[in-house]
C-alpha positions in Angstrom: -23.3 -32.3 -20.1 -24.6 -35.4 -22.2 -27.6 -33.0 -23.4 -25.1 -30.5 -24.7 -22.9 -33.2 -26.5 -26.0 -34.8 -28.0 -27.2 -31.6 -29.0 -24.3 -30.2 -30.5 -23.2 -33.5 -32.3 -26.7 -34.0 -33.9 -27.1 -30.4 -35.0 -23.7 -30.7 -36.6 -25.4 -33.9 -38.5 -28.3 -31.6 -39.6 -26.3 -28.7 -40.8 -23.8 -30.9 -43.2 -25.8 -33.4 -43.9 -29.9 -33.4 -43.5 -30.6 -29.6 -44.2 -29.5 -30.0 -47.8 -31.9 -32.9 -48.4 -35.0 -30.8 -48.1 -36.2 -27.6 -49.9 -34.6 -24.3 -48.1 -38.3 -23.1 -47.2 -38.6 -26.0 -45.0 -36.1 -24.3 -42.5 -35.4 -28.1 -41.3 -32.3 -26.7 -39.3 -34.2 -24.0 -37.6 -36.8 -26.7 -36.5 -34.4 -28.9 -35.1 -32.5 -26.3 -33.0 -35.5 -25.1 -31.5 -36.8 -28.5 -30.5 -33.3 -29.2 -29.4 -33.3 -25.7 -27.3 -36.6 -26.2 -26.1 -36.1 -29.6 -24.7 -32.7 -28.2 -23.3 -34.2 -24.8 -21.7 -37.0 -27.0 -20.0 -34.5 -29.2 -18.2 -32.5 -26.5 -17.3 -35.6 -24.5 -16.0 -36.4 -27.8 -13.9 -33.3 -27.7 -12.4 -33.1 -24.2 -11.4 -36.4 -24.6 -9.9 -35.4 -27.3 -7.9 -33.3 -27.2 -4.5 -29.6 -26.6 -5.8 -26.1 -26.9 -3.8 -24.0 -24.0 -4.4 -21.7 -26.0 -6.7 -24.8 -26.8 -8.8 -26.1 -22.8 -9.2 -22.4 -22.1 -10.5 -22.4 -25.0 -12.6 -26.1 -24.1 -14.1 -25.2 -20.5 -14.2 -21.8 -21.3 -16.1 -24.1 -23.2 -18.9 -26.6 -20.1 -19.0 -24.0 -17.6 -19.6 -20.8 -19.5 -20.9 -21.0 -23.0 -22.2 -24.4 -22.9 -24.0 -24.0 -19.4 -25.8 -20.2 -19.8 -26.6 -18.9 -23.3 -26.6 -21.9 -24.7 -28.3 -23.5 -21.9 -30.2 -20.3 -20.6 -31.5 -19.1 -24.0 -32.7 -17.6 -23.1 -36.0 -19.5 -26.2 -37.7 -22.8 -24.5 -36.2 -22.2 -20.5 -35.6 -23.4 -19.4 -39.3 -26.7 -21.7 -39.3 -27.6 -20.7 -35.4 -27.0 -17.1 -36.1 -30.2 -17.4 -38.2 -32.4 -18.9 -35.8 -33.1 -16.6 -32.4 -33.2 -19.3 -29.6 -32.7 -17.1 -26.8 -31.2 -17.9 -23.4 -31.2 -21.2 -21.6 -33.6 -19.6 -18.6 -35.8 -16.8 -18.4 -34.3 -13.6 -17.2 -35.9 -13.3 -13.8 -34.7 -17.1 -13.3 -31.2 -16.5 -14.0 -30.8 -13.1 -12.2 -32.5 -15.0 -9.2 -29.8 -17.7 -9.2 -27.0 -14.9 -9.8 -28.3 -13.5 -6.6 -28.1 -16.9 -4.6 -24.4 -17.4 -6.0 -23.3 -13.8 -5.2 -24.6 -14.4 -1.5 -23.2 -17.6 -1.2 -19.9 -16.5 -2.7 -19.5 -13.4 -0.6 -20.3 -15.3 2.8 -17.9 -17.8 1.6 -14.8 -15.5 0.8 -16.0 -13.6 4.1 -15.8 -16.7 6.5 -12.5 -17.8 4.7 -10.6 -14.7 5.3 -12.0 -14.7 9.0 -10.7 -18.1 9.7 -7.4 -17.0 8.1 -7.1 -14.2 10.7 -8.1 -16.4 13.4 -5.1 -19.1 12.2 -2.6 -16.1 12.0 -3.4 -14.9 15.3 -3.0 -18.5 17.1 0.4 -18.2 15.5 1.4 -15.0 16.7 0.6 -16.4 20.2 2.4 -19.4 19.7 5.5 -17.3 19.3 7.1 -19.0 15.9 9.3 -17.5 13.6 7.5 -16.5 10.4 8.6 -18.1 7.2 11.5 -16.6 4.9 11.0 -15.7 1.3 13.8 -14.5 -0.7 15.2 -13.3 2.7 12.0 -11.3 3.7 10.0 -12.5 6.6 6.0 -13.0 5.5 3.1 -14.8 6.5 1.8 -17.3 3.7 -1.8 -17.1 5.2 -1.9 -13.2 5.3 0.2 -12.2 2.6 -0.9 -14.8 -0.3 -3.9 -16.6 0.9 -6.3 -14.0 1.7 -5.3 -12.4 -1.9 -5.7 -15.6 -3.6 -9.1 -16.3 -2.1 -10.5 -13.2 -3.4 -8.9 -13.2 -6.7 -9.8 -16.8 -7.6 -13.3 -15.9 -6.4 -13.6 -13.3 -8.5 -12.2 -15.0 -11.6 -14.7 -17.6 -10.8 -17.6 -15.2 -11.2 -16.2 -13.7 -14.3 -16.0 -16.9 -16.0 -19.8 -17.1 -15.4 -20.2 -13.5 -17.3 -18.6 -10.2 -16.9 -21.4 -8.7 -15.1 -21.5 -11.4 -12.5 -17.7 -11.1 -12.1 -18.1 -7.2 -11.8 -20.7 -7.5 -9.1 -18.9 -10.1 -6.9 -15.8 -7.9 -7.3 -17.8 -4.8 -5.8 -19.1 -6.9 -2.8 -16.0 -8.1 -2.1 -14.1 -4.8 -2.4 -16.7 -4.0 0.6 -15.4 -7.0 2.6 -11.9 -6.3 2.1 -11.8 -3.1 3.8 -13.5 -4.4 6.8 -11.2 -7.5 6.6 -8.2 -5.2 7.1 -9.8 -3.3 9.9 -10.0 -6.2 11.8 -6.2 -7.4 10.9 -4.9 -4.1 12.0 -7.1 -4.1 15.3 -5.3 -7.6 16.0 -2.1 -6.3 15.3 -2.4 -3.5 17.6 -3.4 -5.9 20.2 -0.7 -8.3 19.6 1.8 -5.6 19.3 0.8 -4.2 22.9 0.5 -7.5 24.8 3.4 -9.6 23.3 6.5 -7.3 23.8 8.1 -10.2 25.3 7.8 -12.6 22.7 10.9 -13.9 21.4 9.8 -13.5 17.7 8.3 -10.1 18.8 10.5 -8.2 15.8 10.1 -10.7 13.4 6.6 -10.9 13.7 6.1 -7.3 13.1 8.4 -7.3 10.2 6.3 -10.1 8.5 3.0 -8.3 9.1 4.5 -5.3 7.7 5.3 -6.8 4.7 2.2 -8.5 4.4 1.0 -5.3 3.1 2.9 -4.9 0.2 0.6 -7.9 -1.3 -2.9 -6.1 -0.6 -1.1 -2.6 -2.0 -0.2 -4.1 -5.2 -3.6 -6.0 -5.4 -5.1 -2.8 -4.4 -3.3 -0.6 -7.0 -3.6 -3.1 -10.0 -7.4 -4.1 -9.5 -9.1 -1.2 -7.6 -10.3 1.6 -9.3 -9.4 5.1 -8.5 -12.6 6.6 -8.1 -13.6 3.5 -5.8 -14.3 4.5 -2.2 -12.8 1.3 -1.0 -9.2 2.1 -2.3 -8.5 4.9 0.0 -10.0 3.1 2.8 -7.9 0.2 1.9 -4.7 2.2 1.4 -5.1 4.1 4.6 -5.4 1.1 6.9 -2.4 -0.6 5.3 -0.6 2.7 6.0 -1.9 2.5 9.5 -0.6 -1.1 10.3 2.9 -0.1 8.1 3.7 3.1 10.4 2.5 1.4 13.5 5.1 -1.6 12.9 7.8 1.2 12.1 7.2 3.1 15.1 7.8 0.4 17.4 10.5 -1.1 15.3 12.3 2.2 15.9 11.3 3.0 19.4 14.4 1.4 20.6 16.8 3.2 18.4 15.4 6.7 18.7 15.5 6.2 22.6 19.0 5.4 22.6 19.8 8.5 20.2 18.3 11.2 22.2 21.2 11.5 24.9 23.9 11.3 22.2 22.3 14.1 20.3 22.1 16.2 23.7 26.1 15.7 23.8 26.0 18.0 20.7 25.0 21.1 22.9 26.5 20.2 26.3 30.3 20.0 24.5 29.0 23.4 22.5 29.7 20.9 19.2 33.2 20.2 20.3 34.1 16.5 19.5 30.8 16.9 17.2 32.8 14.4 14.9 33.1 11.7 17.7 29.7 12.0 18.7 28.3 11.7 15.1 30.2 8.6 14.7 28.4 7.3 17.7 25.4 7.9 16.4 26.0 6.6 13.3 27.5 3.3 14.9 24.6 2.7 17.0 22.1 3.6 14.0 23.9 1.0 11.7 23.5 -1.7 14.2 19.8 -1.3 14.1 19.4 -1.0 10.1 20.8 -4.6 10.0 18.0 -5.9 11.8 15.6 -4.4 9.2 17.2 -6.2 6.3 14.3 -8.8 6.3 11.7 -6.2 5.4 10.6 -5.9 1.8 12.6 -3.5 -0.3 9.7 -0.6 -0.2 9.3 -1.3 3.4 13.0 -0.8 4.0 13.6 2.0 2.1 10.9 3.8 3.7 12.0 3.0 7.3 15.6 4.0 6.4 13.8 7.2 5.1 12.1 7.5 8.2 15.4 7.1 10.2 17.3 9.4 7.8 14.5 12.2 8.7 14.8 11.5 12.3 18.9 11.9 12.3 18.3 14.9 10.5 15.8 16.6 12.5 17.0 15.6 16.0 20.4 17.6 14.9 18.3 20.7 14.0 16.4 20.5 17.4 19.8 20.6 18.8 20.9 23.7 16.9 17.4 25.2 18.0 18.0 24.9 21.5 19.3 28.5 22.3 22.4 26.6 24.1 25.3 28.3 22.0 25.8 31.8 21.4 28.6 32.9 19.2 30.0 36.2 19.0 32.7 36.5 16.7 32.9 35.3 12.8 35.9 33.2 13.5 33.7 31.2 16.1 30.8 30.9 13.7 33.1 29.6 10.8 34.2 26.8 13.3 30.8 25.6 14.0 29.7 26.0 10.6 32.7 23.8 9.5 31.5 21.1 12.4 27.9 21.2 11.0 28.9 20.7 7.3 31.2 17.7 8.2 28.2 16.3 10.1 25.8 16.9 7.4 28.4 15.1 5.0 29.1 12.2 7.5 25.2 11.8 7.8 24.3 11.8 4.3 26.8 9.3 3.2 25.8 7.0 6.0 21.9 7.2 5.1 22.6 7.1 1.4 25.0 3.8 1.6 22.0 2.3 3.3 19.2 2.8 0.8 17.8 6.3 1.8 16.5 7.9 -1.3 15.3 11.1 0.6 17.4 13.5 -1.2 15.1 16.3 -0.1 17.0 16.3 3.4 20.2 16.5 2.2 20.4 20.3 1.9 19.0 21.3 5.1 22.3 21.0 7.4 24.5 22.5 4.9 22.1 25.2 4.4 21.9 26.0 8.2 25.8 25.7 8.1 26.1 28.5 5.4 23.6 31.0 7.4 25.8 30.4 10.3 29.0 31.1 8.3 28.0 34.4 6.2 28.5 37.8 7.9 27.2 39.5 4.9 23.3 40.6 6.0 22.5 40.3 2.3 24.1 37.0 1.8 22.3 35.9 4.7 18.8 37.1 3.5 19.9 35.3 0.3 20.5 31.8 1.8 17.3 32.2 4.3 15.1 32.7 1.0 16.9 29.3 -0.3 16.2 27.4 2.7 12.6 28.7 2.9 12.1 27.6 -0.6 13.7 24.3 -0.1 11.8 23.7 3.4 8.7 25.9 3.1 7.3 24.6 6.6 10.2 26.5 8.3 8.6 29.7 10.4 9.9 32.8 11.8 10.1 30.8 15.4 12.3 28.0 14.1 14.5 30.9 12.6 14.7 33.2 15.2 15.7 30.3 17.7 18.4 29.4 15.2 19.7 32.8 14.6 20.6 33.0 18.2 23.9 31.2 17.5 24.7 34.4 15.6 25.2 36.7 18.6 26.8 39.5 16.4 23.7 40.3 14.9 22.0 43.7 15.8 18.3 43.8 16.8 17.4 45.6 13.8 19.6 43.0 11.5 17.6 40.1 13.2 14.1 41.6 12.5 15.2 42.3 9.0 16.1 38.5 8.2 12.9 37.5 9.9 10.6 39.8 8.0 12.2 38.4 4.8 11.5 35.0 6.0 7.7 35.6 6.8 7.4 37.2 3.4 8.6 34.3 1.6 6.9 31.5 3.2 3.2 33.5 3.6 1.4 30.7 1.2 3.8 27.9 0.7 2.8 24.1 1.8 5.6 21.8 2.7 5.7 18.6 0.4 7.6 16.9 2.9 7.5 18.3 6.5 11.0 19.0 8.3 10.5 21.9 10.4 6.8 21.8 11.2 7.8 18.8 13.2 10.0 20.5 15.4 8.2 22.5 18.4 10.6 25.5 19.9 10.9 26.1 23.6 
């Protein structure tokens, strides 16, 4: 600092006053600048070749790449004169590169150890069964959700302050560390999930860990390039943690709903409104527990519920438990299904589900039951297959068991039409492909 300040102040005096006292061919400023630079460079080289602590390496690199070439040599009083003098760098490139590698190795190890300690502390907090902190009504872990990202980000920024190249190299190295850290995090989370089910704050801790993933997602989307192999790896591991947490949170609800759905076929869809009300009431109690999830995850879990409610209803329709011979009976069942579908859609939408692609499944199935004209049924089947291209002949055949007044040839004609219309189509969001037909 003393050398830098002295050099800057003295050269400013040379530029302003001394330079003009000599003839131009004397190159007085150049001579002074080279002498100061050579002395400064010799001292920098001497320091670089001695044993340096990590913080000293960082400071010396900052002088070589940043302070000296930018703050000193670009000073408005000196820039014009210094541009005429080819002073070069404070350190030979080989020595500078050696220091950079030492710094990068050290910083990589420091961040890696910091992340490891952070995860150990978090695991300890899970074991202590403490309720996680809340931020804006959402459970979160400050250690994992914030500190890890800050550690990586601040380390990258420090490296960028040395030079763009050093910053890019450290970013590249740390992006290899992040997937490894997240895999360790996922394994620890799985271990906690299996062994700590009796903890008082089990669900809040699960929710906090799902919420943690949002900060990692935001960081990855913002700072990791699409072409970087680490990006897919990071996002895949985060999805594992999120979906694993969702599965546990939804386990109890789905177990409670299963016997309720069985009542539809056991009662041959009589009292279906009451059954649907019971399903909605039970689901509503569970959804209120999920308000502590961050908004994207809350919407995601509500959409999973929405998909499950629709799927379970379709499963009952495909059970071949009901076979109706008259159009009047079919009309009544279609009305029941339409009413249930409307109630289900209203409930899910009011609770934040954005899975609008699910809303037409049950009304379309109700319409196929209601229609009696073969041509009209085929058109409705084609529309259904266009909207849900993962529907297969086995699904439709099981469903059409309800329409007992279809002849064998009519049934074959409808099924053949479906096979043609879904031959080469892939489902963007699976519904029927998740349904097994017995």
